[in-house]
C-alpha angles and dihedrals in degrees: 000000000000115000111241114255110251118182106228095028084117126022105270115222108219095173099064110146112257130210134193119233111185093325096318116112115216139156112282089244121043132192120247105209101190094102092065090074111006146046100354110068145218093067120205125238112271092251091054092049091049090050092049093052090050090051088054090053091049088052090058103264111142101171118081125180126203139144141208092245096055099103083344104274094341094093094058089051091053093048092045094053093045097050103034093096091055100028095136092055099054142060117230121198122190136165141231135187109092123108096229118181113235090238096046108141101189146354130222135161091255094054102049123185117220125256122257123176098153109144094244091051091050090054092050089048092054092053092050093049093048090054096046093045092049093229141112095227141030114224097207123013115190129194096234096211131001110260109219090200094061122057109242088231089065091050092049092046091053090049090051090053091050090050090053089050091051095237092117127022102197137022125221142175131218125209092353122151124236096262092052091048091053093048093049094044091054089062102034123007109255110222099190143358120213119204139145110277132157142118083284095055120025104162093118088069090072101064114335101064094045089050092050092049091051094049098040094245123148124238123220113189116207121200088027089165093054093255088304101311091109095055098080091239097112132067138178091284096052117120129200111207145158118004094357100113092214086074088076098042114102092217090063097046133095119306092000091061094046090051095045093054087078087078093049090050091051091051089050091053091048090051091054091050092052097039093243140113120266091244090054091053091051094049095041089052090055092047090051094056099071134350091232093061119105115176121207109208115183127221140163094201130080094217091054090048091055089046092053093048088049089066087080088072094055112096129189125203119225090253092052092050091051091050092048092050091050090052093047090051089055095055115078114207112217128211136028119290094231137027114275095259092055095044090069088065099047103039110046 
């Protein structure tokens, strides 16, 4: 049974640092909720997930990220139940764009659903998300993956209509390239782009981040801890098996994994030097790159939540940032970041 929400049950942090992403004010650290129902087993009971999200809100986090495909559908229900009592105080982001069967029981990278961003499907998606999230509006609605069958202008036009109707407040894109971002933004202002970005994967620095800075669009890095490799929890004997989706990611397999741990070990050394945790170094480094960046680390544990929020107290000097970048440039990361089937959807 879900514990009733009681304001004051945990000390509420009212002074959490805020950031502006494309005109939307959110806490400088968000909470990625995917792990409550997908990719990182074991998954908690629903009541435990609801309680954890409420703890994050008590700690001052106001930005919560979910998606229709996480579960599928289950994750939105968890987030909706957790945040309903404080809906007006938080920002909820969710995502559309997958053609998910109504009876779909689960999602994994080896059993991909197709993409569908047809306008009529987007409208059906909105209604489903509103119901599951227990709200009358979605603060930030991302296209989860670019659908090559539907011109991005049609997607953006549909989003603009939904904004006028008040069903969504802001439009976003996920894993879109710079050209697609520009085309969408010309039709409907894009508030934020969500893509993978961390010390472990820095491709967005080439074109996406400069484009966002030029256009005044926020950037929301997912997997900001490199799918866990930057937390200090794994070593050369760690194994990823079973339902853990890292078991199918080339970067976490065999010789690639052993090679890539050099980066994790460097982050660990840096953490010791600065009296911080490795995860705090990874998040603080992201926050130091641009003031319109808001990472969304996920966690199912209260101590990890406190650790992630503590990254806001880690400060780098300009000299330190330059040294870190030089070191990162010297470490080649081996292996693809997703299984082959998934790569087709993230690298057009």
